[in-house]
C-alpha positions in Angstrom: 105.7 113.0 103.7 109.5 113.1 103.4 111.2 110.1 101.8 114.6 109.7 102.4 117.0 106.8 101.2 120.2 107.6 103.2 122.0 106.3 106.4 119.8 106.0 109.6 121.8 108.7 111.4 121.4 111.2 108.9 117.8 110.3 108.2 117.0 110.7 112.0 118.6 114.1 111.9 116.8 115.3 108.6 113.5 113.9 109.7 113.7 115.5 113.1 114.5 119.0 111.3 111.3 119.0 109.1 109.0 121.5 110.3 106.0 123.4 109.0 104.1 120.2 108.5 102.7 117.2 110.2 102.4 115.1 106.9 105.7 113.4 107.2 106.7 109.9 107.4 109.7 108.0 107.9 110.1 104.5 106.4 112.8 101.9 106.7 113.3 99.0 104.6 114.7 96.4 106.9 118.0 94.7 105.8 118.4 97.1 102.7 121.5 99.3 102.3 121.7 102.5 100.5 122.9 100.9 97.3 120.8 97.8 97.6 117.6 99.9 97.0 118.6 100.6 93.3 119.0 96.9 92.5 117.3 94.4 94.8 113.8 93.9 93.5 111.9 93.7 96.9 113.6 96.8 98.1 113.1 98.7 94.9 109.5 98.0 95.0 109.1 99.2 98.7 111.2 102.3 97.7 109.3 103.1 94.6 105.7 102.4 95.9 106.6 104.9 98.8 107.3 107.4 96.4 104.3 106.9 94.1 102.1 107.2 97.2 103.3 110.4 98.1 103.2 111.8 94.6 99.6 110.4 94.2 98.7 112.1 97.4 100.6 115.6 96.8 100.7 116.3 93.2 
């Protein structure tokens, strides 16, 4: 899984270039901006859960 918290355009470019694995996932948080994922509780929770799921699976 690749977790990206950047602009849609940059995210699409990076995601399409990830090779060597089929284990990748792109998650969008509706109505969130890059900065809001740091202080809006529902966005923070969504972002953190995604990271936790990745690390639980891969580490």
